[in-house]
FIVORO-813305 format. One record per residue: x, y, z of N, C-alpha, C in turn; chain; residue number from 1; residue in one letter. Coordinates in steps of 0.02 Angstrom, whole numbers, plus 32768, in hexadecimal, padded with zeros to 4 digits. Atoms other than C-alpha are relative to their C-alpha. Example, Ala and Ser with C-alpha at 12.3 -4.5 7.8 and 13.67 -1.06 7.14 Angstrom:
<nodes>
> 802D,7FC5,8000,8267,7F1F,8186,802D,803C,8000,A,1,a
> 7FD6,7FC5,7FFD,82AC,7FCB,8165,7FD9,8037,8025,A,2,s
</nodes>
This chain:
<nodes>
> 800F,7FF3,8047,34F0,8038,5DAF,7FC4,7FD6,7FEA,A,1,x
> 803F,8020,8015,344C,800B,5D59,7FFF,7FFB,7FB4,A,2,x
> 8006,8008,8049,3430,7FC4,5CAB,7FC5,8029,7FE7,A,3,x
> 8032,7FD3,801A,33CB,8035,5C3D,7FBC,7FDE,7FF5,A,4,x
> 8040,8022,800E,3349,7FB3,5C0C,7FDA,7FEE,8040,A,5,x
> 8023,800C,7FC2,331E,7FA1,5CC5,7FD7,803D,8016,A,6,x
> 8022,7FC2,7FEC,32DF,8054,5CCE,7FD9,8020,7FC7,A,7,x
> 8023,7FE3,803A,3298,8074,5C1F,7FF0,7FCB,7FCC,A,8,x
> 8010,8029,803B,323F,801D,5B91,8023,801E,7FC4,A,9,x
> 7FDA,7FE9,803B,32A3,8028,5AF0,7FE1,7FE3,7FC1,A,10,x
> 801A,8017,8041,325C,801F,5A41,801E,8029,7FC9,A,11,x
> 7FEA,7FDB,803B,328E,8051,5993,7FCA,8033,7FED,A,12,x
> 8030,7FCF,801A,323E,80EB,5947,7FD7,7FE0,7FC8,A,13,x
> 8030,801A,8031,31B5,80D6,58C7,8020,7FFA,7FBB,A,14,x
> 7FEB,800A,8046,31E0,808C,581D,7FC4,8010,7FD3,A,15,x
> 8036,7FEA,802C,3176,80E6,579D,800D,7FE4,7FBA,A,16,x
> 7FF7,8021,8041,315F,8080,56FF,7FE3,802A,7FC7,A,17,x
> 8018,7FDB,803A,3148,80C6,5653,8032,8035,7FEB,A,18,x
> 7FCE,7FD1,801A,31B1,8136,55E3,7FF5,8047,801A,A,19,x
> 800F,7FBC,7FEA,3159,81D5,561B,7FEA,8004,8049,A,20,x
> 8019,8004,7FBC,313A,81A1,56CF,8018,803A,802C,A,21,x
> 7FE5,7FCA,7FD6,31AB,8227,5718,8000,8043,7FDC,A,22,x
> 8003,7FC1,8025,3188,82AD,5696,7FD4,8031,8026,A,23,x
> 8025,7FCC,7FDD,314E,8351,56E2,7FBF,800F,7FDB,A,24,x
> 8042,7FF0,801B,3094,836F,56C9,7FE3,8038,802B,A,25,x
> 8017,7FC4,7FDB,304E,8419,56FA,7FC6,7FF1,802E,A,26,x
> 803B,8010,7FD8,2FAC,83CF,573C,8006,7FBC,8023,A,27,x
> 7FF5,8042,7FE2,2FFB,8330,5784,7FE5,7FFB,8046,A,28,x
> 801F,8009,7FBE,2FA8,82E7,581E,8032,7FED,8036,A,29,x
> 7FCD,8015,7FD0,304B,82B0,5871,803D,802D,7FFA,A,30,x
> 7FC1,7FDB,8000,30EF,8303,58A0,8039,7FCE,8006,A,31,x
> 7FC7,802E,7FFF,3198,82B0,5883,803E,8023,801B,A,32,x
> 7FC2,7FE6,7FE3,3230,82D0,58F1,803A,7FE0,7FDB,A,33,x
> 7FC5,8019,8024,32D2,82C1,588F,803F,800B,802B,A,34,x
> 7FC2,7FFB,7FDA,3384,82AC,58D0,801A,8049,8000,A,35,x
> 7FE8,7FBB,8006,33AF,835B,5892,7FDB,8031,802C,A,36,x
> 8026,7FD4,7FD4,332C,83A4,5907,801E,8005,8046,A,37,x
> 7FE4,8004,7FBC,3394,8377,59A1,8049,8016,7FFF,A,38,x
> 7FBC,7FE8,7FFC,3433,83D3,59D1,802D,7FD1,8029,A,39,x
> 7FD1,8029,7FDB,34D0,8388,5A1C,7FF6,8006,804B,A,40,x
> 8008,7FF6,7FB8,34A9,83D3,5AC7,7FB9,7FF2,8018,A,41,x
> 8042,8016,7FE9,33F8,838D,5ACC,7FCB,8036,8001,A,42,x
> 8035,7FCE,8007,3391,8423,5A97,7FE3,7FF9,7FB9,A,43,x
> 8020,8004,8042,331C,8439,5A04,801E,8034,7FD1,A,44,x
> 7FEB,7FD3,8035,336B,8484,5969,7FC2,8018,7FDB,A,45,x
> 803F,7FF1,8021,32C0,847C,591A,7FC8,7FDA,8023,A,46,x
> 8039,8020,7FDF,321E,845A,5977,7FC1,8004,7FD5,A,47,x
> 8038,7FFE,802E,31AE,847E,58E3,8007,7FC4,7FD0,A,48,x
> 7FF3,803D,8023,31B2,83CA,58AA,7FD9,7FFB,7FBE,A,49,x
> 8020,8008,8041,318A,8399,57F8,7FBD,7FDC,8006,A,50,x
> 8042,8022,8003,30D5,836C,57D5,8004,7FC9,7FCA,A,51,x
> 8001,8037,8030,30BE,82C3,5780,7FBC,7FDF,8002,A,52,x
> 803E,8026,8003,302F,8253,574E,8011,7FB6,7FF2,A,53,x
> 7FED,8046,8009,305A,819B,576C,7FCD,7FDB,7FD5,A,54,x
> 802C,8027,802C,3013,811F,56EE,7FDB,7FCA,8026,A,55,x
> 801F,8035,7FD8,2FE4,80A7,577A,7FEC,801C,8044,A,56,x
> 8017,7FEB,7FBE,2F8F,80B4,5822,8039,7FF8,8033,A,57,x
> 7FCD,8002,7FCC,3005,80DC,58B2,7FE0,7FF0,8043,A,58,x
> 801C,8013,7FBF,2FE3,8087,5958,800C,8039,8033,A,59,x
> 7FFE,7FC8,7FD0,2FC1,8102,59E6,803E,7FFE,802C,A,60,x
> 7FC7,8004,7FD2,304E,80C1,5A54,8042,8015,7FDF,A,61,x
> 7FC3,7FEC,8022,30CC,80F2,59CF,8009,804C,7FFC,A,62,x
> 7FFA,7FB7,7FFE,30A6,81AC,59DC,8026,8013,8040,A,63,x
> 7FD6,7FEB,7FC7,311E,8209,5A4F,7FD5,801B,8039,A,64,x
> 8021,7FE8,7FC4,30E8,822B,5B01,8031,802D,8026,A,65,x
> 7FD5,7FD6,7FD6,3129,82AE,5B7A,802C,7FD4,802D,A,66,x
> 7FD2,8027,7FD8,31C4,8267,5BCD,8025,7FCB,7FD8,A,67,x
> 7FDA,802E,802A,31F9,81F5,5B3E,8045,801F,7FF2,A,68,x
> 7FBC,7FE9,800E,32B4,8200,5B1E,8015,7FE7,7FBB,A,69,x
> 7FEC,8012,8044,32F4,8202,5A6B,804C,7FFB,7FFC,A,70,x
> 7FB8,800C,8006,339F,81B9,5A45,800F,7FEA,7FB8,A,71,x
> 7FF0,8014,8045,33E5,81B6,5992,8028,7FBF,7FFE,A,72,x
> 7FDD,8040,8004,341E,8108,595F,802E,7FFC,7FC3,A,73,x
> 7FD5,7FFF,803B,347D,813C,58C2,802E,803D,8002,A,74,x
> 7FD0,7FC9,8001,3516,81A8,58A5,802F,7FFC,803B,A,75,x
> 7FCD,8000,7FCC,35A3,81D6,591A,7FEF,802F,803A,A,76,x
> 8013,7FD4,7FC8,3547,8256,5987,7FE2,7FD8,8038,A,77,x
> 8020,801D,7FC5,351B,8223,5A38,7FD9,8037,8022,A,78,x
> 802B,7FCD,7FE2,3489,828E,5A6B,7FBD,7FE1,8012,A,79,x
> 8042,8018,7FEA,33DD,827A,5AB9,7FD8,803B,8018,A,80,x
> 802B,7FCA,7FEA,3348,82E5,5AE5,7FBF,7FE3,801D,A,81,x
> 8041,8014,7FE3,32AE,82D3,5B54,7FC9,8027,7FDD,A,82,x
> 8036,7FE0,8025,320F,82F7,5AF4,7FCD,801D,8031,A,83,x
> 802F,7FDE,7FD3,31A8,8378,5B53,7FD3,8031,7FDB,A,84,x
> 8027,7FD0,8028,3154,83D6,5AC5,7FB7,7FEC,7FFC,A,85,x
> 8047,800D,8008,3099,83E8,5AB6,7FEE,7FFB,7FB6,A,86,x
> 800B,800C,8047,3098,83A4,5A06,7FDA,7FBE,7FF9,A,87,x
> 8029,803C,8007,300E,832A,59DB,8016,7FD6,7FC4,A,88,x
> 7FF3,802F,8036,3029,8290,5970,8046,8008,7FE3,A,89,x
> 7FBA,7FFB,8015,30E6,82A2,596C,801F,7FBA,7FFF,A,90,x
> 7FDF,8041,8009,314F,820F,5930,804B,800A,7FFC,A,91,x
> 7FB8,8002,800B,3207,81E7,593C,800D,7FC9,7FCD,A,92,x
> 7FF2,8030,8035,324A,8190,58A1,802E,7FC9,8018,A,93,x
> 7FD8,803B,7FF0,32AE,80F0,589B,8049,8011,800F,A,94,x
> 7FBB,7FEB,7FF0,3350,8155,58AF,8009,800B,804B,A,95,x
> 7FFD,7FF6,7FB8,3325,8163,5968,7FEF,7FBE,8025,A,96,x
> 801E,802C,7FCE,3311,80F0,59FB,7FD4,802D,802B,A,97,x
> 802D,7FDB,7FD3,327E,8128,5A65,8000,7FDC,8043,A,98,x
> 7FFE,801C,7FBD,3295,810B,5B1F,7FC6,801C,8029,A,99,x
> 8037,7FEB,7FD6,31FE,8111,5B92,8012,7FF0,8048,A,100,x
> 7FE6,800C,7FBD,3246,8126,5C42,7FC9,7FEF,8033,A,101,x
> 802B,800D,7FC6,31F7,80E2,5CE2,8006,803D,802D,A,102,x
> 7FFE,7FC1,7FDB,31CB,8187,5D38,800F,7FF7,804A,A,103,x
> 7FF2,800D,7FB9,31DB,8135,5DE3,804A,7FF4,800D,A,104,x
> 7FB9,8011,7FF8,3292,810F,5DC2,8030,8035,7FE3,A,105,x
> 7FD1,7FD3,8021,32DB,8191,5D4E,7FDB,803C,7FE2,A,106,x
> 8019,7FC3,801E,32BD,8244,5D17,8014,7FFF,7FB6,A,107,x
> 7FEE,8004,8047,32B4,8249,5C57,803A,802D,7FEC,A,108,x
> 7FCA,7FD1,8011,3325,82E2,5C4C,8043,7FE8,801C,A,109,x
> 7FC2,801C,7FE6,33A5,828B,5CBB,801A,7FC9,7FD2,A,110,x
> 7FED,8036,802D,33A5,81F4,5C49,801D,801D,7FBF,A,111,x
> 7FE6,7FE0,803D,33BB,8265,5BB0,8044,801F,800D,A,112,x
> 7FC0,7FE1,7FEE,3446,82C3,5C09,8038,7FCC,8002,A,113,x
> 7FCB,8033,7FFB,34A5,8223,5C2F,8011,7FE4,7FBB,A,114,x
> 7FF4,801A,8044,3490,81E5,5B7C,802B,802F,7FD7,A,115,x
> 7FD6,7FCF,8023,34E6,8285,5B42,8046,8005,801F,A,116,x
> 7FC2,7FF8,7FDB,3576,8272,5BBD,803C,7FE0,7FDC,A,117,x
> 7FC4,801C,801D,362A,824A,5B8F,8006,7FB5,8010,A,118,x
> 7FFF,8047,7FED,361B,81A5,5BED,7FD4,7FD7,7FD1,A,119,x
> 802D,8022,802F,3588,8175,5B7F,801E,7FFF,7FBA,A,120,x
> 7FE2,7FFD,8043,35E3,81AE,5AE2,8036,7FCB,7FF8,A,121,x
> 7FCD,8034,8004,3675,813B,5B0A,7FE1,7FBB,7FFA,A,122,x
> 8023,8041,8003,35FC,80AA,5B25,7FEB,7FF1,7FB9,A,123,x
> 801A,800C,8043,35B1,80BF,5A78,8036,8001,7FCB,A,124,x
> 7FC9,8000,8030,3653,80E7,5A1E,801F,7FBB,7FF9,A,125,x
> 7FE3,8043,8001,3691,803A,5A4D,7FD2,7FCC,7FE1,A,126,x
> 8032,8031,8017,35F1,7FE7,5A0D,7FE0,800F,7FBD,A,127,x
> 801F,7FEF,8040,35BB,8043,5971,801B,7FD3,7FC9,A,128,x
> 7FED,802C,8038,35BC,7FD7,58D5,7FEC,8020,7FBE,A,129,x
> 8010,7FE6,8042,35BB,7FFD,581C,803A,8024,7FE1,A,130,x
> 7FC8,7FE0,8024,3634,8039,5798,7FEE,8047,7FEA,A,131,x
> 8014,7FBF,801A,35D6,80C9,5747,7FD2,8025,8031,A,132,x
> 802D,7FE3,7FCF,354D,80E7,57C8,8009,7FDA,8042,A,133,x
> 7FF6,801E,7FBE,3575,80C8,587F,7FBC,7FF4,8021,A,134,x
> 8040,8012,7FE4,34E6,806E,58D7,8008,7FE7,8048,A,135,x
> 8004,801A,7FBB,34BD,8051,598F,7FC8,7FCD,8003,A,136,x
> 8033,8033,7FFA,3460,7FB1,59B3,7FD9,8007,8042,A,137,x
> 802A,7FFA,7FC4,33D4,7FA3,5A31,8023,7FE2,803D,A,138,x
> 7FDE,8021,7FC7,343B,7F2D,5A9E,8037,802C,801D,A,139,x
> 7FCC,7FD2,7FE7,34C6,7FB0,5AA9,7FE1,8033,8030,A,140,x
> 8023,7FD0,7FD6,3447,8027,5AF4,7FE5,7FDE,803F,A,141,x
> 8021,8023,7FC8,33EC,7FA8,5B62,8032,7FEC,8036,A,142,x
> 7FCE,801A,7FD0,348C,7F67,5BB4,802B,8037,801F,A,143,x
> 7FD8,7FCA,7FE3,34D6,8011,5BDB,7FEC,800B,8049,A,144,x
> 800C,7FF4,7FB9,34E8,8030,5C95,800B,804A,8010,A,145,x
> 7FFA,7FBA,7FED,34CF,80DA,5CE5,7FF3,8008,804B,A,146,x
> 800D,7FF3,7FB9,34D3,8122,5D95,7FB9,801A,8008,A,147,x
> 8046,7FEC,7FF7,3424,8139,5DDA,7FF5,8019,8047,A,148,x
> 800B,7FE2,7FBE,341D,81B1,5E6E,7FB5,8009,800D,A,149,x
> 8047,7FF2,7FF2,3378,81DD,5EC6,7FE4,8035,7FD0,A,150,x
> 8020,7FD4,8031,32FA,823D,5E5C,800E,804A,800D,A,151,x
> 7FF3,7FB9,7FF2,3317,82E3,5EB7,8047,8014,7FEB,A,152,x
> 7FBB,7FF3,8016,33D2,82D6,5E94,8002,8004,7FB3,A,153,x
> 8003,7FFE,8049,33AC,82AF,5DDD,7FE6,8044,7FE8,A,154,x
> 801D,7FC0,8013,3341,834C,5DD4,8034,8038,8007,A,155,x
> 7FCE,7FCC,7FF5,33CD,83B7,5E1B,8037,7FFD,7FCB,A,156,x
> 7FCD,8009,8035,344B,836F,5DA0,7FE6,801D,7FBF,A,157,x
> 801E,7FE7,803E,33D4,8397,5D11,8000,804C,7FFE,A,158,x
> 8002,7FB7,7FFE,33C1,844C,5D4A,8045,801F,7FF7,A,159,x
> 7FBB,7FE6,8008,347D,8468,5D5A,8018,7FF7,7FB9,A,160,x
> 7FEB,800E,8045,349B,8417,5CB1,7FE0,8032,7FCF,A,161,x
> 8023,7FD1,802B,3418,8488,5C61,801F,8046,8006,A,162,x
> 7FE0,7FBF,7FF7,346A,8522,5CAD,8043,8003,7FDD,A,163,x
> 7FBF,8003,8022,3513,84EA,5C68,7FF7,800A,7FB5,A,164,x
> 800E,7FF8,8048,34C9,84DD,5BB9,7FEE,8049,7FF1,A,165,x
> 8015,7FBB,800A,3478,8588,5BCB,803C,802F,8004,A,166,x
> 7FC4,7FD6,7FF9,351C,85D4,5C05,802B,7FFC,7FC1,A,167,x
> 7FD8,8008,803D,3578,858B,5B6F,7FE1,8025,7FC5,A,168,x
> 8022,7FDE,8037,34F6,85CD,5AF6,8008,804B,8006,A,169,x
> 7FF8,7FB8,7FF6,34FE,867B,5B43,8048,8016,7FF2,A,170,x
> 7FBA,7FEF,800D,35BC,8679,5B3D,800E,8003,7FB5,A,171,x
> 7FF7,8000,8049,35B6,864E,5A84,7FE1,803D,7FE1,A,172,x
> 8021,7FC4,801B,353C,86DD,5A64,802A,803E,800F,A,173,x
> 7FD5,7FC7,7FEF,35AD,8758,5AC1,803D,8002,7FD3,A,174,x
> 7FC5,8002,802B,3644,871D,5A5D,7FEE,8017,7FB9,A,175,x
> 8016,7FEC,8043,35E2,8733,59BA,7FF5,804B,7FFC,A,176,x
> 800C,7FB8,7FFF,35AB,87E2,59EB,8042,8027,8005,A,177,x
> 7FBF,7FDF,7FFA,365D,8810,5A1D,8024,8000,7FBD,A,178,x
> 7FE0,8004,8041,369E,87D3,5975,7FDF,8030,7FCE,A,179,x
> 8024,7FD3,802D,3618,8835,5919,8013,8048,800E,A,180,x
> 7FED,7FBC,7FEC,3641,88D3,597B,8047,800F,7FE9,A,181,x
> 7FBA,7FF6,8013,36FB,88BD,595B,8006,8009,7FB4,A,182,x
> 7FFD,7FFB,8049,36E2,88A1,58A0,7FE5,8043,7FE8,A,183,x
> 801B,7FBF,8012,3678,893D,5898,8033,8037,800A,A,184,x
> 7FCD,7FCD,7FF2,3703,89A4,58E7,8039,7FFB,7FCD,A,185,x
> 7FCA,8009,802F,3785,8958,5873,7FED,8019,7FBA,A,186,x
> 8018,7FE5,8040,371B,8982,57DA,8003,804D,8000,A,187,x
> 7FFD,7FB7,7FF9,370E,8A35,581A,8048,8018,7FFB,A,188,x
> 7FB9,7FEF,8003,37CB,8A38,5830,801A,7FFC,7FB9,A,189,x
> 7FEA,8008,8045,37E4,89F8,577E,7FE9,803B,7FD5,A,190,x
> 801A,7FC7,8027,3775,8A81,5736,8025,8041,8012,A,191,x
> 7FDC,7FC4,7FE9,37CD,8B04,57A0,8045,8002,7FE1,A,192,x
> 7FBC,8002,801C,3877,8AC9,5761,8000,8011,7FB6,A,193,x
> 8005,7FF1,8047,383D,8AD4,56AC,7FF6,804B,7FF6,A,194,x
> 8010,7FB9,8007,37FA,8B84,56C6,8039,802D,8017,A,195,x
> 7FCF,7FD5,7FE2,3883,8BCB,5734,8049,7FEA,7FF5,A,196,x
> 7FBD,801A,800B,3916,8B5B,570A,8020,7FE7,8040,A,197,x
> 7FDD,801B,7FC7,397E,8AEF,577D,7FD2,7FDA,802F,A,198,x
> 8026,8024,7FCE,3947,8A8A,5813,7FDD,8030,802E,A,199,x
> 8026,7FD6,7FD3,38CA,8ACD,588F,8014,7FF1,8048,A,200,x
> 7FF2,800E,7FBA,38E2,8AE0,594B,7FD9,7FC4,801B,A,201,x
> 802A,8038,7FEA,3853,8A65,5964,8020,7FBD,7FED,A,202,x
> 7FE3,803F,8017,38A9,89DF,58FB,8040,7FF1,8026,A,203,x
> 7FC2,800A,7FDA,3950,89F9,5953,7FF0,7FE8,8047,A,204,x
> 8013,8013,7FBC,38FB,89ED,59FC,7FE4,7FBA,8002,A,205,x
> 801D,8043,8003,389C,8952,59C7,8035,7FCB,7FFB,A,206,x
> 7FCA,802F,8007,3939,88F9,598E,8029,7FFB,8040,A,207,x
> 7FDB,8000,7FC1,3991,892D,5A2D,7FDD,7FDA,8036,A,208,x
> 8026,8022,7FCC,3905,88EB,5A9B,8001,7FB5,7FF5,A,209,x
> 7FFF,8048,800E,3907,8842,5A42,8044,7FE2,800F,A,210,x
> 7FBE,8018,7FEF,39C3,8831,5A55,8009,7FF8,804B,A,211,x
> 7FFA,8003,7FB7,39B0,8852,5B0E,7FD2,7FCC,801F,A,212,x
> 8029,8037,7FE7,392E,87C8,5B1C,7FB9,8012,8010,A,213,x
> 8045,7FED,7FF2,388D,882C,5B31,7FD4,7FEB,7FC7,A,214,x
> 802E,8018,8032,37F1,87F7,5AD4,7FD6,8039,7FE4,A,215,x
> 802D,7FD0,801F,3784,8856,5A5B,8024,803E,7FE9,A,216,x
> 7FE3,7FC1,8018,37A1,8901,5A0D,7FF4,8036,8034,A,217,x
> 800B,7FCA,7FD0,37B9,8999,5A7B,7FCE,8032,7FE4,A,218,x
> 802E,7FCD,8016,373A,8A23,5A75,8028,8039,7FDF,A,219,x
> 7FDD,7FCB,8023,3764,8AB4,5A04,8015,8037,8030,A,220,x
> 7FF0,7FCD,7FCF,375B,8B2E,5A94,803A,7FEA,802B,A,221,x
> 7FC8,8011,7FD6,3800,8B2E,5AEC,8030,7FD0,7FDF,A,222,x
> 7FD5,8030,8022,3852,8AC0,5A69,8044,801E,7FEF,A,223,x
> 7FC2,7FE0,8013,38D6,8B41,5A3C,8030,8000,803B,A,224,x
> 7FCD,8002,7FCB,3977,8B2D,5A9D,8016,8046,8011,A,225,x
> 7FEB,7FBD,7FEC,39A7,8BC8,5B02,8049,800C,7FEE,A,226,x
> 7FBB,7FF0,800E,3A46,8C23,5AD1,8029,8000,8040,A,227,x
> 7FD4,8002,7FC4,3ADA,8C10,5B45,800E,8046,8019,A,228,x
> 7FF1,7FC0,7FE2,3B07,8C9A,5BBC,8040,801D,7FE3,A,229,x
> 7FC1,7FE9,801C,3BB6,8C9F,5B72,7FF7,8025,7FC0,A,230,x
> 800C,7FE0,803F,3B74,8CCC,5AC9,7FE0,8045,800B,A,231,x
> 8020,7FC0,7FF1,3B08,8D56,5B15,8035,8033,8014,A,232,x
> 7FCC,7FD2,7FEA,3BA2,8DA2,5B6A,802B,8016,7FC5,A,233,x
> 7FD7,7FF0,8038,3C04,8D99,5AC8,7FDE,8034,7FD3,A,234,x
> 8025,7FD0,8029,3B7C,8DF4,5A68,7FFE,8045,8022,A,235,x
> 8003,7FC0,7FDD,3B73,8E78,5AF1,8042,8025,7FFA,A,236,x
> 7FBF,7FE0,8007,3C2E,8E94,5AE2,8008,8020,7FBA,A,237,x
</nodes>
């Protein structure tokens, strides 16, 4: 296990002074990354960062570079993201720690992945301080130990982790589409019942499929239950 401060430089994000320092300015010369721009699974919710115009000169080394890892230091979320966007003059505010990994030792995306892990979450849950706003201190981050496999293994882990996130996102989209399709059929069934009276074959089939454990609404075609042979014989008699 390796301590984090042995493989990355850690600094606080930029503190912008002044009442309007973080106010959005349409023609602002800098971009500001906010905590809300980063999702729980380490993707960008918003990559069109707010434009700002700092009241003071910002040192060049404080602007984000490709490979920097952003880690929120406030709140109860444990997430992180590797900055790989081609956005010039981007800044991370003081709500972040900015980690600049040693590329010879660690892949930035691997470091971000580990910081999002359950093991990492437990580490910070035990150390967060504050009554109203939970805060992670720099020492909590610096002293955290993590497994450090060879770089090629780190790369493979990152690829598999990214595929897992993609799979989850696609599954959520499929579930949403299935729910939308089902609701559409149920609305059609409601209108049919108002017009024709009583329940519809589609609604009966849908309720039956859910009781039996199947997911989603059945298609309208073939939804009607076939009559029994016994009833056919009785009618013939």
